[in-house]
N, C-alpha and C positions, 0 to 999 in steps of 0.2 A: 501495498499498499505505500501511496506514493503519501511523505510527509513521514514516516515512522522514525519514530529514533535509531539509529544503529548502534551496534553496543561499540564500547571502545573497547582493545587490546593492549597488553603491555607494552608498542613502541609507541599507540595513541597517544600516551599520558606522562606525563612531568610532573613536573616541580614548578608549582605556580597556580597548573587552572586553579580553578575555583567551576562548581555546577549548583548551580541557585534548585531546589524541586518543588512542584504545586504544593499551593498550600490543604491541611486539611482540618475542615471544624474533629474539634471532639467532642461524643456528643454525654450525655448517663448512658448511649447503650452502650459504646466501645470503652469506659469505666463496668460497667455490673458485666460484659461479657468478659472481659481482662478477670474483671475478681472471681470472675467465675472456676475462666479452667486454668487460674494460678489455685486457686484455691487463699488468696490474698483479700479478706474482709475485714480490712480490719474499719472499725469508724470514719478511721480517716477521709474513709474512699469512699461508703456505700450510706450511710446513716443522717445524710441533713440535718434530721435536729442538733446529734454529739455533738454532726462540722462545728455548727453554730457555734459553741463555747469556745474553739477550737482559734490558734493563734492567727488563721486566714479567715476565718466566720463560716464555711465556705468550703464543703468537699475539693480535697487535692485528689488530681488525677494522682496515678501513682507512680512509679519516679524511672518504673520498667517498660511505663506502659509506655512512654516518651521514647524510649530511646525504641526502641519495639518498633515504634513506629519511624523513628531516623533507614529505617531497610526499605524499609516502605516505603518513602514523600519515595528518596533514590528509585527503589524499581522505578516507580511511576516513571525518571528524566531516559530511560533506557541507558544507560550509560555502561553500566556492567552487567544488563540481561544477555542472557550468554555470553557474555566474559570472562564473568570470578564461578572461579570451584567452589571459597570455602573460608567463607569468615575466620579468620585466624587471635581473635582479639579482641575485646574491649579494655582499652588502658587507661587511668587513669578522665574518669568516666569523674564529672562532677554534675551537683540539678546543685545548677545559682540562688533561684528561682521558681516559684510555685507555676504547674498550672493548674488549671482548672478547668472544667467542666464550662465551652461555648466556644477558649481561647480556639485563634484558627494557630496552628504552628507550620512554617518552613524549617529547610534543611538549608542549611548548604555548605558542601564537603570541597574541600581545600585537600588539592594530591600535595602531600612535605616529601613523596619522591618515588618512585619507582626504577628496577631491579631485577636483572631473570635473579633465577634461578638457578645451583647447580648442576641439575638436571636438567633443566632446560625446555622447551614446549613454554615452560608460567612466567609467572612474575610474582613480586610479593609491589601493591601500590602500600604504602601508611599514607596514612588519607586523617584527617582534626576533620570534624563532623560535628559540628554545630545547631543547634535546636531555640527557633524565635518567634514568639509569639503575633498577633497581630500586632504590635507594637515596635518591633521591633529591639524589643530582649534579648537577650543569648535565656531562657535559661536548661539547659546540659547543651554540650557537649566535652571529647573525650578525640583519643583516637578509636576506632574502629580500627583495625586492616585487613584488607585478602588480599587473597590468592588467583591471581587471573591467569589465564588461557597468551600462548604470545601470538600475534599478524593471530589471522582470520582463517586460516586453511591451518591452525594445528590439530580440529577435527575439536568429538567434543566427545567431553566428558561423563567417563562409565562411571558410578559409581564408586 
């Protein structure tokens, strides 16, 4: 289809590149679904009345829901779809400000480095991710490095 984003491979990625994702508004259903499948039913996330008496006066979105949303938002760009092999780790993840139900978040991906692995056919991409709310305030950030395929002709990855 014309206009669909193409995945980027190791040789397409270099330090200094930056990608901005589309936005996503976090809903009540998102929070309750996340609570159900993680079994994290902490009242600060799930109980309106309890949350009224907390520091923020309202429910706070699960921190890991925000981190997970970064990956989903990045997928919407198409940059790593078809070239990503594995998430290698989450390092130095910071929760700078709360995320609330109704917030619209976007994620910026800054490429710190891209280098081939010793095996060949693959590379390591060091990435800094920054999740921001609708006011442009950084709410979460940290490293999420990935392994990617080298070259569009590298073939497909089989688990």
